[in-house]
Backbone bond lengths (Angstrom), bond angles and torsions (degrees), N, CA, C in turn:
res aa  C-N    CA-C-N  psi(-1)  N-CA   C-N-CA  omega(-1)  CA-C   N-CA-C  phi
1 X - - - 1.443 - - 1.507 109.68 -
2 X 1.296 115.41 115.62 1.447 120.14 -179.48 1.528 109.38 -104.41
3 X 1.284 114.99 106.93 1.467 119.99 176.05 1.522 109.00 -90.41
4 X 1.308 115.22 151.09 1.455 119.16 176.69 1.515 108.11 -68.44
5 X 1.336 117.05 138.13 1.459 118.37 176.73 1.527 109.67 -67.63
6 X 1.297 115.52 140.46 1.461 120.67 179.80 1.527 109.66 -74.08
7 X 1.304 116.24 127.39 1.449 121.26 176.17 1.512 109.63 -86.13
8 X 1.302 116.83 151.35 1.468 117.54 172.04 1.516 109.69 -57.96
9 X 1.316 116.21 151.58 1.461 121.82 -174.81 1.524 112.72 -56.69
10 X 1.321 117.23 -38.64 1.466 119.37 -179.00 1.534 111.36 -67.76
11 X 1.341 117.63 -36.17 1.462 120.13 177.75 1.521 111.61 -68.38
12 X 1.309 116.66 -38.88 1.466 121.08 178.49 1.530 110.52 -65.25
13 X 1.315 116.27 -41.76 1.468 119.55 179.22 1.523 110.86 -67.89
14 X 1.326 117.01 -36.37 1.464 121.13 178.60 1.548 110.49 -65.49
15 X 1.324 115.33 -43.36 1.467 119.79 178.14 1.525 111.57 -63.52
16 X 1.316 117.12 -40.94 1.462 121.35 177.80 1.512 110.91 -64.49
17 X 1.312 117.11 -41.28 1.462 120.92 178.57 1.525 111.19 -64.59
18 X 1.331 117.34 -40.54 1.460 120.29 178.06 1.519 111.96 -64.67
19 X 1.324 116.53 -38.95 1.464 119.06 176.74 1.519 111.71 -66.87
20 X 1.334 116.56 -38.50 1.460 120.06 177.37 1.521 110.82 -64.24
21 X 1.317 117.31 -40.19 1.461 120.41 177.09 1.514 111.51 -67.11
22 X 1.330 117.46 -35.50 1.447 121.39 176.77 1.517 111.41 -65.01
23 X 1.334 116.41 -34.11 1.462 119.39 179.54 1.530 111.51 -68.65
24 X 1.314 118.01 -20.73 1.457 119.91 177.18 1.525 112.51 -73.63
25 X 1.314 117.01 -16.58 1.473 120.41 179.79 1.528 112.40 -77.63
26 X 1.312 117.69 -20.90 1.472 120.11 -176.27 1.541 111.41 -62.88
27 X 1.348 120.43 -46.31 1.478 116.77 176.45 1.528 113.42 -64.19
28 X 1.321 117.91 -32.89 1.460 120.32 177.84 1.524 111.23 -67.72
29 X 1.343 116.22 -39.48 1.470 119.34 175.61 1.526 110.23 -64.61
30 X 1.317 117.47 -40.09 1.462 120.60 177.64 1.517 111.93 -61.38
31 X 1.315 115.90 -42.72 1.475 120.54 177.83 1.516 110.18 -60.78
32 X 1.328 117.43 -44.62 1.461 121.10 -179.11 1.537 110.38 -67.53
33 X 1.335 117.02 -41.77 1.462 120.01 179.87 1.506 112.06 -62.74
34 X 1.334 118.14 -43.09 1.457 120.71 -174.81 1.521 112.84 -85.23
35 X 1.315 117.09 -16.28 1.454 119.96 177.47 1.539 111.16 -77.22
36 X 1.299 116.48 -30.14 1.473 121.26 -177.33 1.531 112.98 -58.58
37 X 1.338 120.41 -48.34 1.483 117.42 178.86 1.515 112.76 -67.21
38 X 1.314 117.56 -30.22 1.462 119.67 178.30 1.520 111.44 -67.61
39 X 1.309 117.10 -41.62 1.457 120.41 177.62 1.519 110.40 -65.23
40 X 1.330 116.07 -42.82 1.474 119.70 178.73 1.516 112.03 -64.00
41 X 1.314 118.19 -33.70 1.466 120.62 -178.55 1.520 111.16 -66.62
42 X 1.315 117.78 -33.53 1.454 120.40 -177.75 1.518 113.89 -93.94
43 X 1.312 117.98 -15.21 1.467 120.71 -178.03 1.519 113.27 -108.88
44 X 1.321 118.76 -0.77 1.468 119.08 -179.20 1.519 110.58 -75.72
45 X 1.306 115.05 156.54 1.477 121.38 -179.51 1.513 112.73 -88.42
46 X 1.314 117.44 10.87 1.463 120.30 -178.48 1.511 112.78 90.29
47 X 1.316 117.64 11.48 1.458 120.55 176.80 1.522 109.49 -67.47
48 X 1.295 115.75 157.80 1.458 120.89 179.82 1.525 110.73 -90.99
49 X 1.332 117.14 20.60 1.463 120.66 -178.32 1.524 111.63 -67.93
50 X 1.327 116.85 -34.50 1.457 120.46 -177.45 1.523 108.88 -108.49
51 X 1.307 115.75 88.57 1.454 120.22 178.77 1.527 109.52 -76.23
52 X 1.318 117.85 158.13 1.477 118.94 178.44 1.518 113.24 -59.96
53 X 1.320 117.64 -32.17 1.470 120.05 178.03 1.516 110.70 -65.79
54 X 1.329 117.48 -41.65 1.469 121.75 179.63 1.516 110.14 -66.29
55 X 1.322 117.08 -40.19 1.471 120.19 179.75 1.523 109.79 -66.13
56 X 1.340 116.38 -43.86 1.485 119.78 179.30 1.527 110.25 -63.74
57 X 1.327 117.07 -40.63 1.474 120.08 176.96 1.511 112.13 -62.25
58 X 1.325 116.77 -40.09 1.456 121.07 177.87 1.526 110.88 -64.05
59 X 1.334 116.35 -46.03 1.475 119.85 -177.80 1.520 110.90 -64.06
60 X 1.343 117.93 -45.55 1.451 119.98 179.69 1.525 112.11 -69.18
61 X 1.318 117.80 -32.51 1.459 121.05 175.98 1.526 111.14 -66.38
62 X 1.336 116.07 -43.27 1.459 120.15 177.38 1.522 110.63 -64.86
63 X 1.305 116.05 -39.74 1.479 121.33 179.22 1.530 109.42 -62.85
64 X 1.336 117.49 -45.53 1.460 120.93 178.98 1.533 111.11 -63.49
65 X 1.320 116.82 -39.88 1.461 120.08 177.46 1.523 111.30 -61.22
66 X 1.320 116.73 -43.04 1.459 120.34 179.51 1.523 111.83 -65.51
67 X 1.325 117.45 -37.01 1.462 120.57 177.19 1.523 110.62 -64.67
68 X 1.316 117.44 -44.67 1.471 120.72 -179.36 1.525 110.09 -67.22
69 X 1.333 117.62 -41.46 1.471 120.03 178.61 1.521 110.79 -63.25
70 X 1.323 118.10 -40.23 1.455 121.25 177.81 1.523 110.72 -65.27
71 X 1.327 117.44 -40.97 1.459 120.95 178.05 1.537 111.60 -60.58
72 X 1.323 115.85 -45.22 1.465 120.07 -179.10 1.526 110.90 -64.80
73 X 1.330 117.04 -46.84 1.467 120.27 -178.97 1.524 110.94 -64.43
74 X 1.326 118.28 -40.44 1.448 120.09 -179.69 1.529 111.91 -66.50
75 X 1.328 116.56 -38.24 1.468 120.05 176.38 1.530 110.86 -64.41
76 X 1.335 116.63 -40.92 1.464 119.59 177.47 1.521 111.97 -65.53
77 X 1.319 116.52 -38.96 1.461 119.81 179.27 1.527 111.31 -65.00
78 X 1.316 116.47 -42.94 1.477 119.88 179.62 1.514 110.90 -66.28
79 X 1.329 116.59 -37.43 1.470 119.71 -178.50 1.529 112.33 -69.70
80 X 1.326 117.62 -26.32 1.455 120.29 -176.57 1.540 114.28 -99.92
81 X 1.313 117.24 4.57 1.469 119.32 177.32 1.527 107.47 -77.23
82 X 1.334 116.28 128.79 1.467 117.77 178.54 1.523 111.39 -65.42
83 X 1.318 115.88 141.66 1.449 120.14 -175.63 1.530 114.21 -95.14
84 X 1.326 118.54 17.43 1.462 119.77 179.52 1.466 112.61 -98.45
């Protein structure tokens, strides 16, 4: 049975704080991901490079990435919360 070694309380709190700060980046990444197609829609020269299918694929891919990133960060946050 391999138990995780207990970290000193200050190290555990520091790790929890870093994870909480990392979770604040997810909305900023979402803003940047979803702003990109909007900027391209208004600044393009009318080329057929960005088809609606490609834009929809990009948006749903970014959305899926944000969901997975949120799931991972939330699992890490729950795992590192002290149980006392």
